[in-house]
All heavy atoms as an XYZ file, in Angstrom:
863
protein
N       1.142      5.300    -15.190
C       0.638      4.061    -15.756
C      -0.880      4.087    -15.674
O      -1.458      4.399    -14.646
C       1.203      2.890    -14.945
C       0.558      1.585    -15.237
S       1.281      0.245    -14.269
C       0.658     -1.099    -15.199
N      -1.521      3.756    -16.769
C      -2.976      3.689    -16.717
C      -3.363      2.348    -16.107
O      -2.693      1.357    -16.286
C      -3.573      3.858    -18.109
O      -3.633      2.649    -18.783
N      -4.441      2.354    -15.350
C      -4.866      1.149    -14.658
C      -5.649      0.242    -15.589
O      -6.462      0.691    -16.378
C      -5.744      1.506    -13.462
C      -5.005      2.306    -12.402
O      -5.578      3.170    -11.786
N      -3.741      2.037    -12.175
N      -5.386     -1.056    -15.484
C      -6.115     -2.074    -16.234
C      -7.016     -2.809    -15.251
O      -6.549     -3.371    -14.268
C      -5.128     -3.061    -16.863
C      -5.776     -4.190    -17.604
C      -4.733     -5.158    -18.160
O      -3.639     -4.724    -18.529
O      -5.052     -6.351    -18.210
N      -8.326     -2.763    -15.487
C      -9.287     -3.359    -14.574
C      -9.530     -4.807    -14.934
O      -9.730     -5.151    -16.086
C     -10.610     -2.584    -14.593
C     -10.452     -1.211    -14.006
C     -10.050     -0.138    -14.790
C     -10.661     -0.988    -12.660
C      -9.870      1.119    -14.244
C     -10.489      0.266    -12.106
C     -10.095      1.315    -12.907
O      -9.910      2.551    -12.362
N      -9.517     -5.661    -13.906
C      -9.763     -7.086    -14.087
C     -10.860     -7.486    -13.114
O     -10.730     -7.300    -11.905
C      -8.484     -7.904    -13.823
C      -7.404     -7.494    -14.833
C      -8.773     -9.392    -13.882
C      -6.043     -8.035    -14.540
N     -11.946     -8.024    -13.631
C     -13.044     -8.462    -12.786
C     -13.012     -9.974    -12.750
O     -13.208    -10.623    -13.767
C     -14.378     -7.960    -13.337
C     -15.509     -8.181    -12.364
O     -15.481     -9.131    -11.581
N     -16.499     -7.319    -12.412
N     -12.747    -10.536    -11.550
C     -12.671    -11.994    -11.431
C     -13.973    -12.608    -10.934
O     -14.008    -13.739    -10.510
C     -11.498    -12.408    -10.538
C     -11.648    -11.952     -9.097
O     -12.714    -11.417     -8.737
O     -10.697    -12.134     -8.321
N     -15.050    -11.828    -10.963
C     -16.338    -12.340    -10.538
C     -16.646    -12.010     -9.090
O     -17.788    -11.791     -8.729
N     -15.646    -11.974     -8.236
C     -15.867    -11.679     -6.823
C     -15.713    -10.188     -6.557
O     -16.531     -9.578     -5.893
C     -14.889    -12.466     -5.962
N     -14.652     -9.607     -7.069
C     -14.420     -8.180     -6.904
C     -13.449     -7.716     -7.981
O     -12.827     -8.512     -8.647
C     -13.902     -7.853     -5.490
C     -12.647     -8.623     -5.154
O     -12.755     -9.806     -4.759
O     -11.561     -8.059     -5.289
N     -13.357     -6.424     -8.119
C     -12.562     -5.848     -9.194
C     -11.154     -5.538     -8.715
O     -10.962     -4.850     -7.726
C     -13.244     -4.568     -9.662
C     -12.760     -4.078    -10.992
C     -13.634     -2.946    -11.480
O     -13.426     -1.822    -11.016
O     -14.506     -3.212    -12.323
N     -10.176     -6.074     -9.414
C      -8.774     -5.778     -9.136
C      -8.222     -4.932    -10.274
O      -8.629     -5.084    -11.416
C      -7.963     -7.072     -9.009
C      -8.132     -7.741     -7.687
N      -9.242     -8.457     -7.361
C      -7.329     -7.767     -6.605
C      -9.119     -8.915     -6.130
N      -7.974     -8.503     -5.651
N      -7.293     -4.067     -9.928
C      -6.702     -3.158    -10.891
C      -5.212     -3.439    -10.978
O      -4.518     -3.487     -9.956
C      -6.926     -1.689    -10.453
C      -6.283     -0.724    -11.430
C      -8.406     -1.402    -10.298
N      -4.729     -3.629    -12.202
C      -3.288     -3.800    -12.405
C      -2.624     -2.449    -12.195
O      -2.959     -1.474    -12.857
C      -3.015     -4.320    -13.815
C      -1.551     -4.476    -14.111
C      -1.346     -4.971    -15.531
C       0.102     -4.878    -15.916
N       0.325     -5.243    -17.311
N      -1.691     -2.380    -11.231
C      -1.072     -1.100    -10.890
C       0.402     -1.022    -11.254
O       0.935      0.070    -11.446
C      -1.272     -0.755     -9.399
C      -2.746     -0.477     -9.111
C      -0.742     -1.838     -8.492
N       1.088     -2.178    -11.300
C       2.506     -2.184    -11.650
C       2.966     -3.631    -11.775
O       2.166     -4.555    -11.635
C       3.342     -1.441    -10.593
S       3.422     -2.273     -8.988
N       4.258     -3.788    -11.995
C       4.870     -5.110    -11.990
C       5.565     -5.286    -10.640
O       5.962     -4.304    -10.005
C       5.853     -5.258    -13.141
C       5.141     -5.141    -14.497
C       6.083     -5.231    -15.682
N       6.861     -6.444    -15.781
C       6.403     -7.629    -16.229
N       5.147     -7.746    -16.609
N       7.188     -8.672    -16.290
N       5.711     -6.527    -10.198
C       6.344     -6.803     -8.910
C       7.719     -6.143     -8.837
O       8.077     -5.509     -7.845
C       6.450     -8.324     -8.645
C       7.269     -8.596     -7.390
C       5.068     -8.953     -8.534
N       8.501     -6.252     -9.920
C       9.862     -5.703     -9.918
C       9.912     -4.177     -9.882
O      10.988     -3.612     -9.673
C      10.647     -6.207    -11.134
C      10.978     -7.689    -11.023
O      10.904     -8.234     -9.908
O      11.313     -8.297    -12.057
N       8.777     -3.507    -10.078
C       8.740     -2.046     -9.956
C       8.854     -1.602     -8.493
O       9.204     -0.453     -8.221
C       7.436     -1.476    -10.531
C       7.331     -1.646    -12.039
O       8.382     -1.774    -12.701
O       6.193     -1.652    -12.543
N       8.551     -2.510     -7.569
C       8.604     -2.204     -6.137
C       9.925     -2.755     -5.605
O      10.165     -3.953     -5.692
C       7.441     -2.862     -5.368
C       6.101     -2.608     -6.063
C       7.415     -2.372     -3.925
C       4.987     -3.504     -5.575
N      10.780     -1.904     -5.056
C      12.037     -2.426     -4.512
C      11.778     -3.391     -3.353
O      10.892     -3.133     -2.526
C      12.783     -1.185     -4.018
C      11.889     -0.022     -4.229
C      10.626     -0.470     -4.873
N      12.510     -4.512     -3.307
C      12.343     -5.455     -2.204
C      12.736     -4.747     -0.907
O      13.814     -4.171     -0.796
C      13.212     -6.686     -2.424
C      12.868     -7.822     -1.466
O      11.875     -7.695     -0.712
O      13.580     -8.833     -1.472
N      11.831     -4.754      0.061
C      12.055     -4.039      1.313
C      11.758     -2.556      1.195
O      12.077     -1.774      2.081
N      11.098     -2.165      0.096
C      10.807     -0.757     -0.141
C       9.357     -0.505     -0.441
O       8.506     -1.387     -0.296
N       9.079      0.701     -0.909
C       7.704      1.155     -1.121
C       7.604      1.888     -2.451
O       8.570      2.517     -2.903
C       7.240      2.048      0.058
C       8.114      3.270      0.201
C       5.774      2.423     -0.055
N       6.429      1.797     -3.069
C       6.130      2.495     -4.317
C       4.743      3.106     -4.203
O       3.792      2.423     -3.815
C       6.165      1.517     -5.503
C       5.750      2.068     -6.866
C       6.807      3.051     -7.388
C       5.533      0.935     -7.856
N       4.618      4.372     -4.534
C       3.319      5.034     -4.549
C       2.679      4.917     -5.913
O       3.328      5.151     -6.928
N       1.405      4.521     -5.948
C       0.635      4.417     -7.191
C      -0.743      5.028     -6.950
O      -1.081      5.366     -5.814
C       0.488      2.948     -7.672
C       1.842      2.332     -7.971
C      -0.284      2.107     -6.665
N      -1.515      5.148     -8.009
C      -2.905      5.603     -7.879
C      -3.813      4.567     -8.505
O      -3.525      4.040     -9.575
C      -3.093      6.952     -8.559
C      -2.299      8.036     -7.880
C      -3.079      9.319     -7.702
O      -4.162      9.455     -8.257
O      -2.570     10.178     -6.980
N      -4.908      4.275     -7.819
C      -5.967      3.424     -8.354
C      -7.149      4.353     -8.545
O      -7.791      4.751     -7.573
C      -6.305      2.251     -7.410
C      -7.437      1.431     -7.984
C      -5.079      1.387     -7.151
N      -7.373      4.747     -9.786
C      -8.358      5.793    -10.040
C      -7.870      7.067     -9.378
O      -6.789      7.547     -9.660
N      -8.638      7.580     -8.420
C      -8.267      8.789     -7.671
C      -7.689      8.471     -6.293
O      -7.406      9.391     -5.519
C      -9.509      9.675     -7.495
C     -10.160     10.105     -8.787
C      -9.342     11.172     -9.493
O      -8.808     12.068     -8.872
N      -9.239     11.046    -10.801
N      -7.511      7.190     -5.976
C      -7.070      6.786     -4.642
C      -5.569      6.531     -4.606
O      -5.068      5.672     -5.336
C      -7.812      5.512     -4.191
O      -9.221      5.762     -4.234
C      -7.408      5.092     -2.796
N      -4.838      7.255     -3.742
C      -3.401      6.999     -3.610
C      -3.158      5.735     -2.785
O      -3.771      5.530     -1.734
C      -2.886      8.243     -2.877
C      -4.066      8.769     -2.127
C      -5.292      8.374     -2.912
N      -2.267      4.872     -3.282
C      -1.977      3.599     -2.638
C      -0.465      3.441     -2.513
O       0.272      3.683     -3.474
C      -2.565      2.419     -3.452
C      -2.183      1.073     -2.841
C      -4.084      2.542     -3.557
N      -0.005      3.040     -1.328
C       1.404      2.723     -1.098
C       1.552      1.208     -1.159
O       0.878      0.479     -0.423
C       1.851      3.245      0.263
N       2.414      0.735     -2.044
C       2.686     -0.693     -2.169
C       4.012     -0.991     -1.498
O       5.027     -0.354     -1.801
C       2.765     -1.097     -3.638
C       1.505     -0.888     -4.466
C       1.799     -1.147     -5.936
C       0.388     -1.784     -3.972
N       4.018     -1.962     -0.597
C       5.222     -2.355      0.119
C       5.547     -3.788     -0.259
O       4.678     -4.662     -0.200
C       5.033     -2.249      1.644
C       6.281     -2.721      2.369
C       4.689     -0.825      2.045
N       6.805     -4.025     -0.645
C       7.227     -5.377     -1.022
C       8.161     -5.930      0.036
O       9.118     -5.269      0.454
C       7.938     -5.345     -2.371
C       8.372     -6.699     -2.848
C       8.914     -6.608     -4.250
N       9.699     -7.772     -4.573
C      10.649     -7.808     -5.477
N      10.926     -6.711     -6.173
N      11.324     -8.899     -5.700
N       7.825     -7.141      0.482
C       8.660     -7.845      1.450
C       8.875     -9.247      0.897
O       8.014    -10.109      1.018
C       7.957     -7.881      2.802
C       8.796     -8.435      3.917
C       8.079     -8.309      5.246
C       8.949     -8.878      6.340
N       8.266     -8.844      7.633
N       9.995     -9.433      0.191
C      10.256    -10.706     -0.475
C       9.261    -10.915     -1.598
O       9.108    -10.078     -2.472
N       8.515    -12.017     -1.533
C       7.531    -12.313     -2.570
C       6.150    -11.758     -2.235
O       5.218    -11.897     -3.021
C       7.437    -13.824     -2.791
O       6.993    -14.454     -1.601
N       6.007    -11.121     -1.071
C       4.717    -10.566     -0.658
C       4.646     -9.075     -0.960
O       5.639     -8.361     -0.860
C       4.497    -10.762      0.841
C       4.361    -12.210      1.272
C       4.102    -12.298      2.764
O       5.039    -12.053      3.536
O       2.953    -12.601      3.137
N       3.439     -8.622     -1.329
C       3.187     -7.205     -1.559
C       1.970     -6.804     -0.737
O       0.960     -7.505     -0.727
C       2.952     -6.895     -3.052
C       2.605     -5.424     -3.252
C       4.184     -7.276     -3.886
N       2.074     -5.674     -0.055
C       1.002     -5.152      0.785
C       0.596     -3.784      0.258
O       1.429     -3.049     -0.280
C       1.473     -5.040      2.241
C       1.973     -6.339      2.787
C       3.315     -6.674      2.695
C       1.098     -7.247      3.362
C       3.779     -7.890      3.176
C       1.556     -8.466      3.842
C       2.903     -8.785      3.748
N      -0.679     -3.446      0.408
C      -1.186     -2.163     -0.076
C      -1.874     -1.415      1.060
O      -2.741     -1.962      1.741
C      -2.175     -2.381     -1.228
N      -1.462     -0.165      1.253
C      -2.035      0.705      2.275
C      -2.436      2.015      1.614
O      -1.851      2.412      0.601
C      -1.012      1.032      3.367
C      -0.410     -0.097      4.170
C       0.853     -0.603      3.517
C      -0.090      0.407      5.562
N      -3.393      2.695      2.235
C      -3.760      4.025      1.760
C      -2.524      4.912      1.893
O      -1.853      4.907      2.923
C      -4.923      4.576      2.583
C      -5.515      5.815      2.016
N      -6.154      5.839      0.798
C      -5.556      7.077      2.494
C      -6.575      7.060      0.552
N      -6.213      7.837      1.571
N      -2.196      5.651      0.844
C      -0.939      6.400      0.786
C      -1.069      7.808      1.374
O      -0.542      8.771      0.826
C      -0.424      6.467     -0.646
C       1.028      6.908     -0.729
O       1.700      6.974      0.317
O       1.490      7.199     -1.848
N      -1.784      7.915      2.502
C      -1.893      9.189      3.211
C      -1.818      8.895      4.699
O      -2.610      8.106      5.223
C      -3.216      9.926      2.881
C      -3.303     11.228      3.663
C      -3.344     10.192      1.394
N      -0.859      9.515      5.374
C      -0.697      9.333      6.817
C      -1.953      9.835      7.532
O      -2.451     10.927      7.232
C       0.530     10.098      7.308
S       0.782      9.991      9.093
N      -2.443      9.053      8.493
C      -3.650      9.441      9.227
C      -3.369     10.549     10.245
O      -4.289     11.144     10.788
C      -4.254      8.230      9.943
O      -3.355      7.714     10.907
N      -2.124     10.850     10.473
C      -1.763     11.911     11.419
C      -1.491     13.230     10.710
O      -1.997     14.267     11.105
C      -0.536     11.493     12.244
C       0.053     12.606     13.044
N       1.211     13.256     12.675
C      -0.371     13.198     14.180
C       1.481     14.192     13.568
N       0.536     14.182     14.491
N      -0.684     13.195      9.640
C      -0.213     14.447      9.041
C      -0.656     14.657      7.592
O      -0.336     15.672      7.001
C       1.306     14.516      9.121
N      -1.368     13.690      7.031
C      -1.881     13.794      5.664
C      -0.790     14.077      4.630
O      -0.932     14.937      3.771
C      -3.015     14.815      5.598
C      -4.213     14.371      6.412
C      -5.450     15.212      6.183
O      -5.549     15.885      5.154
O      -6.331     15.171      7.059
N       0.320     13.338      4.729
C       1.379     13.359      3.715
C       1.527     11.951      3.162
O       1.030     10.981      3.746
C       2.726     13.864      4.300
C       2.605     15.303      4.765
C       3.212     12.969      5.419
N       2.221     11.820      2.041
C       2.373     10.518      1.377
C       3.241      9.567      2.204
O       4.400      9.870      2.474
C       2.989     10.692     -0.003
C       2.048     11.274     -1.023
C       2.743     11.302     -2.381
C       1.766     11.666     -3.460
N       0.920     10.557     -3.851
N       2.671      8.423      2.553
C       3.447      7.401      3.253
C       4.502      6.785      2.344
O       5.538      6.328      2.818
C       2.523      6.309      3.799
C       1.645      6.705      4.978
C       0.678      5.578      5.321
C       2.495      7.073      6.176
N       4.254      6.779      1.038
C       5.195      6.166      0.106
C       6.525      6.912      0.022
O       7.482      6.418     -0.554
C       4.578      6.055     -1.292
O       4.224      7.334     -1.784
N       6.598      8.084      0.644
C       7.863      8.815      0.697
C       8.653      8.457      1.961
O       9.729      9.004      2.203
C       7.596     10.318      0.626
C       7.008     10.729     -0.710
C       6.653     12.202     -0.796
O       6.919     12.956      0.159
O       6.094     12.594     -1.832
N       8.114      7.522      2.763
C       8.764      7.105      3.998
C       9.614      5.862      3.813
O       9.881      5.419      2.695
N      10.019      5.287      4.931
C      10.891      4.115      4.950
C      10.150      2.895      5.472
O       9.238      3.012      6.291
C      12.096      4.376      5.860
C      12.977      5.533      5.419
C      13.731      5.244      4.146
O      14.166      4.085      3.958
O      13.881      6.180      3.328
N      10.589      1.715      5.017
C      10.029      0.442      5.461
C      11.053     -0.250      6.354
O      12.225     -0.343      5.984
C       9.705     -0.471      4.256
C       9.187     -1.825      4.730
C       8.713      0.191      3.321
N      10.609     -0.684      7.531
C      11.482     -1.505      8.374
C      10.645     -2.275      9.379
O       9.602     -1.801      9.836
C      12.560     -0.665      9.079
C      12.046      0.320     10.084
C      11.958     -0.021     11.430
C      11.636      1.584      9.702
C      11.474      0.876     12.360
C      11.149      2.491     10.629
C      11.074      2.131     11.955
O      10.594      3.019     12.870
N      11.122     -3.485      9.712
C      10.477     -4.340     10.721
C       8.970     -4.483     10.512
O       8.195     -4.426     11.469
C      10.738     -3.815     12.134
C      12.199     -3.929     12.535
O      12.888     -4.823     12.006
O      12.645     -3.127     13.371
N       8.524     -4.630      9.265
C       7.108     -4.836      8.991
C       6.251     -3.604      9.139
O       5.034     -3.697      9.242
N       6.898     -2.416      9.164
C       6.148     -1.171      9.266
C       6.563     -0.209      8.160
O       7.649     -0.306      7.593
C       6.362     -0.461     10.622
O       7.733     -0.073     10.748
C       5.956     -1.344     11.785
N       5.675      0.729      7.873
C       5.947      1.829      6.956
C       5.949      3.101      7.791
O       4.961      3.406      8.464
C       4.877      1.889      5.865
C       4.979      3.016      4.838
C       6.344      3.041      4.158
C       3.871      2.866      3.791
N       7.080      3.813      7.769
C       7.239      5.000      8.597
C       6.964      6.263      7.798
O       7.520      6.461      6.718
C       8.653      5.072      9.168
C       8.887      6.287     10.040
C      10.309      6.387     10.562
O      11.238      5.953      9.859
O      10.480      6.910     11.666
N       6.129      7.127      8.332
C       5.869      8.425      7.730
C       7.115      9.289      7.891
O       7.669      9.393      8.987
C       4.663      9.089      8.394
S       4.320     10.741      7.757
N       7.520      9.923      6.812
C       8.751     10.715      6.819
C       8.639     11.996      7.646
O       9.630     12.533      8.116
C       9.159     11.068      5.388
C       8.155     11.932      4.678
C       7.100     11.498      3.915
C       8.073     13.344      4.686
N       6.369     12.553      3.455
C       6.954     13.718      3.905
C       8.833     14.356      5.275
C       6.576     15.042      3.704
C       8.455     15.677      5.059
C       7.339     16.000      4.282
N       7.417     12.496      7.863
C       7.267     13.803      8.491
C       7.446     13.779     10.017
O       8.272     14.507     10.557
C       5.918     14.414      8.122
C       5.697     15.862      8.537
C       6.768     16.777      7.941
C       4.314     16.332      8.115
N       6.671     12.933     10.699
C       6.744     12.909     12.161
C       7.110     11.546     12.718
O       7.108     11.360     13.931
C       5.404     13.352     12.771
C       5.059     14.764     12.485
N       3.906     15.108     11.813
C       5.710     15.921     12.746
C       3.870     16.426     11.686
N       4.940     16.943     12.238
N       7.363     10.564     11.847
C       7.811      9.258     12.313
C       6.721      8.287     12.726
O       7.017      7.260     13.327
N       5.467      8.574     12.409
C       4.405      7.590     12.684
C       4.693      6.331     11.883
O       5.064      6.405     10.716
C       3.040      8.135     12.270
O       2.668      9.228     13.054
N       4.526      5.174     12.506
C       4.739      3.905     11.817
C       3.423      3.132     11.751
O       2.647      3.130     12.712
C       5.780      3.061     12.551
S       7.438      3.732     12.452
N       3.210      2.470     10.608
C       1.991      1.708     10.382
C       2.356      0.281     10.000
O       3.230      0.065      9.152
C       1.164      2.352      9.258
C       0.741      3.756      9.584
C       1.552      4.832      9.264
C      -0.460      3.988     10.231
C       1.169      6.125      9.576
C      -0.851      5.283     10.554
C      -0.024      6.358     10.227
N       1.683     -0.682     10.616
C       1.885     -2.084     10.288
C       1.475     -2.308      8.835
O       0.366     -1.942      8.445
C       1.037     -2.949     11.232
C       1.276     -4.423     11.043
O       0.926     -4.955      9.966
O       1.788     -5.058     11.976
N       2.363     -2.907      8.038
C       2.064     -3.056      6.604
C       0.962     -4.071      6.339
O       0.350     -4.054      5.289
C       3.323     -3.405      5.783
C       3.940     -4.740      6.219
C       4.330     -2.266      5.839
C       5.090     -5.215      5.342
N       0.688     -4.960      7.284
C      -0.367     -5.958      7.110
C      -1.745     -5.431      7.514
O      -2.744     -5.762      6.905
C      -0.056     -7.208      7.925
C       1.186     -7.956      7.477
C       1.404     -9.191      8.331
N       2.650     -9.890      8.232
C       3.293    -10.284      7.157
N       2.839     -9.993      5.994
N       4.418    -10.958      7.221
N      -1.790     -4.609      8.567
C      -3.079     -4.186      9.129
C      -3.378     -2.700      8.970
O      -4.522     -2.291      9.117
C      -3.139     -4.502     10.639
O      -2.157     -3.693     11.319
C      -2.885     -5.981     10.908
N      -2.348     -1.896      8.727
C      -2.526     -0.445      8.657
C      -2.601      0.228     10.012
O      -2.708      1.445     10.104
N      -2.524     -0.546     11.097
C      -2.632      0.022     12.440
C      -1.340      0.733     12.828
O      -0.245      0.237     12.541
C      -2.942     -1.067     13.464
C      -4.317     -1.669     13.282
C      -4.594     -2.746     14.311
C      -5.985     -3.324     14.072
N      -6.247     -4.467     14.953
N      -1.463      1.877     13.505
C      -0.256      2.562     13.963
C       0.422      1.747     15.063
O      -0.253      1.136     15.887
C      -0.760      3.901     14.488
C      -2.197      3.689     14.806
C      -2.682      2.595     13.893
N       1.751      1.735     15.042
C       2.494      0.982     16.056
C       3.020      1.894     17.158
O       3.681      1.422     18.072
C       3.651      0.193     15.418
O       4.532      1.105     14.758
C       3.120     -0.825     14.420
N       2.751      3.180     17.053
C       3.157      4.136     18.074
C       2.787      5.540     17.644
O       2.410      5.777     16.502
N       2.907      6.500     18.585
C       2.538      7.881     18.283
C       3.518      8.510     17.281
O       4.611      7.987     17.107
C       2.607      8.577     19.640
C       3.368      7.673     20.543
C       3.360      6.312     19.938
N       3.117      9.601     16.645
C       1.957     10.402     16.987
C       0.643      9.927     16.362
O      -0.424     10.369     16.794
C       2.311     11.801     16.484
C       3.260     11.576     15.364
C       4.014     10.314     15.714
N       0.663      9.054     15.371
C      -0.592      8.583     14.769
C      -1.351      7.710     15.760
O      -0.763      6.896     16.473
C      -0.317      7.801     13.492
N      -2.672      7.868     15.777
C      -3.524      7.047     16.635
C      -4.593      6.311     15.835
O      -5.246      5.413     16.358
C      -4.225      7.910     17.712
O      -4.981      8.938     17.074
C      -3.198      8.528     18.660
N      -4.797      6.706     14.566
C      -5.802      6.071     13.712
C      -5.117      5.240     12.630
O      -4.121      5.672     12.061
C      -6.680      7.127     13.043
C      -7.603      7.851     14.011
C      -8.404      8.941     13.314
N      -7.478      9.991     12.859
C      -7.437     10.474     11.633
N      -8.272     10.063     10.715
N      -6.564     11.408     11.310
N      -5.654      4.058     12.324
C      -5.077      3.239     11.256
C      -5.330      3.853      9.882
O      -6.187      4.721      9.729
C      -5.808      1.902     11.395
C      -7.091      2.232     12.070
C      -6.825      3.429     12.935
N      -4.568      3.383      8.910
C      -4.836      3.725      7.513
C      -5.471      2.491      6.868
O      -5.184      1.359      7.269
C      -3.550      4.139      6.748
C      -3.000      5.440      7.298
C      -2.499      3.057      6.762
N      -6.362      2.688      5.907
C      -6.977      1.533      5.243
C      -5.928      0.683      4.527
O      -4.918      1.207      4.043
C      -7.932      2.164      4.229
C      -8.189      3.541      4.730
C      -6.924      3.957      5.411
N      -6.178     -0.612      4.487
C      -5.359     -1.526      3.696
C      -6.246     -2.108      2.599
O      -7.469     -2.107      2.712
C      -4.763     -2.658      4.558
O      -5.826     -3.376      5.188
C      -3.805     -2.106      5.600
N      -5.601     -2.602      1.553
C      -6.327     -3.101      0.392
C      -5.842     -4.497      0.021
O      -4.699     -4.870      0.293
C      -6.152     -2.151     -0.792
C      -6.501     -0.721     -0.470
C      -5.528      0.259     -0.349
C      -7.829     -0.337     -0.263
C      -5.850      1.571     -0.049
C      -8.158      0.972      0.046
C      -7.166      1.915      0.149
O      -7.491      3.220      0.463
N      -6.709     -5.249     -0.629
C      -6.391     -6.599     -1.067
C      -5.451     -6.553     -2.271
O      -5.674     -5.780     -3.206
C      -7.674     -7.351     -1.462
O      -8.564     -7.346     -0.350
C      -7.377     -8.784     -1.858
N      -4.412     -7.390     -2.222
C      -3.437     -7.481     -3.310
C      -3.449     -8.888     -3.872
O      -3.510     -9.864     -3.130
C      -2.014     -7.152     -2.799
C      -0.976     -7.368     -3.889
C      -1.944     -5.739     -2.258
N      -3.378     -8.987     -5.194
C      -3.183    -10.267     -5.877
C      -1.967    -10.124     -6.776
O      -1.748     -9.063     -7.367
C      -4.387    -10.628     -6.749
C      -5.593    -11.103     -5.999
C      -6.662    -11.574     -6.968
C      -7.896    -12.030     -6.234
N      -8.946    -12.492     -7.157
N      -1.192    -11.199     -6.872
C      -0.071    -11.253     -7.811
C      -0.497    -12.194     -8.933
O      -0.875    -13.332     -8.680
C       1.219    -11.771     -7.133
C       1.549    -10.959     -5.888
C       2.372    -11.778     -8.134
C       1.843     -9.510     -6.123
N      -0.437    -11.693    -10.160
C      -0.800    -12.480    -11.337
C       0.415    -12.508    -12.252
O       0.658    -11.553    -12.987
C      -2.005    -11.853    -12.037
C      -2.482    -12.665    -13.231
O      -2.090    -13.844    -13.356
O      -3.253    -12.114    -14.048
N       1.197    -13.585    -12.146
C       2.461    -13.637    -12.880
C       3.404    -12.604    -12.294
O       3.763    -12.669    -11.119
N       3.779    -11.608    -13.101
C       4.643    -10.519    -12.635
C       3.862     -9.256    -12.308
O       4.451     -8.240    -11.946
C       5.687    -10.187    -13.708
C       6.678    -11.322    -13.924
O       6.979    -12.035    -12.944
O       7.147    -11.492    -15.063
N       2.542     -9.304    -12.452
C       1.714     -8.115    -12.257
C       1.158     -8.036    -10.832
O       0.786     -9.046    -10.236
C       0.532     -8.113    -13.237
C       0.976     -8.015    -14.677
O       2.017     -7.370    -14.942
O       0.287     -8.573    -15.548
N       1.082     -6.809    -10.321
C       0.477     -6.541     -9.016
C      -0.898     -5.947     -9.263
O      -1.035     -4.951     -9.988
C       1.331     -5.557     -8.185
C       0.653     -5.237     -6.864
C       2.728     -6.112     -7.965
N      -1.930     -6.559     -8.663
C      -3.300     -6.090     -8.792
C      -3.841     -5.715     -7.419
O      -3.586     -6.427     -6.445
C      -4.175     -7.177     -9.416
C      -3.771     -7.606    -10.825
C      -2.929     -8.863    -10.762
C      -4.972     -7.830    -11.674
N      -4.556     -4.610     -7.345
C      -5.095     -4.121     -6.082
C      -6.604     -3.947     -6.210
O      -7.097     -3.486     -7.233
C      -4.451     -2.763     -5.700
C      -5.110     -2.181     -4.461
C      -2.964     -2.926     -5.493
N      -7.318     -4.334     -5.155
C      -8.767     -4.106     -5.093
C      -9.055     -3.125     -3.978
O      -8.683     -3.366     -2.816
C      -9.506     -5.417     -4.830
O     -10.878     -5.156     -4.628
N      -9.726     -2.042     -4.301
C     -10.129     -1.066     -3.296
C     -11.433     -1.460     -2.604
O     -11.768     -0.925     -1.562
C     -10.304      0.322     -3.921
C      -9.071      0.925     -4.568
C      -9.398      2.314     -5.107
C      -7.911      0.992     -3.607
N     -12.161     -2.410     -3.173
C     -13.470     -2.782     -2.623
C     -13.362     -3.601     -1.357
O     -14.327     -3.766     -0.641
C     -14.290     -3.534     -3.669
O     -13.657     -4.760     -3.988
N     -12.197     -4.109     -1.044
C     -12.032     -4.942      0.142
C     -11.049     -4.298      1.103
O     -10.021     -4.839      1.412
C     -11.515     -6.321     -0.258
C     -12.469     -7.079     -1.121
C     -12.937     -8.277     -0.404
C     -13.920     -9.011     -1.311
N     -14.226    -10.313     -0.868
N     -11.397     -3.104      1.545
C     -10.548     -2.419      2.522
C     -10.616     -3.138      3.852
O     -11.620     -3.722      4.201
C     -11.001     -0.971      2.716
C     -10.794     -0.094      1.523
C     -11.208      1.336      1.797
O     -11.361      1.707      2.953
O     -11.362      2.065      0.821
N      -9.523     -3.067      4.614
C      -9.509     -3.626      5.964
C      -9.672     -2.508      6.950
O      -9.355     -1.402      6.693
C      -8.203     -4.314      6.262
O      -7.689     -5.062      5.233
């Protein structure tokens, strides 16, 4: 999907997918320009994290979501979907998180407001 850029005056958000493209309780990997982003949907909320594990440098979007965390499939590092902070070893460094806006059925992500 090509990204559609929307500038709301404060910062630039990019349309990356539709809400229904992300399974509820699941994850979808997308790219914003050259940046890999993992989108996690929990009910009506969507969270965006950098889609590279800080421990093993593999795609987090290939992992599982449970209890508010995204688990890396390779070594089991888990990251809080709200903060990107690891919840246990082997990862010790957080992954960046990004601002998400929902506009109707569209999911928009801003890379300029990393946490």
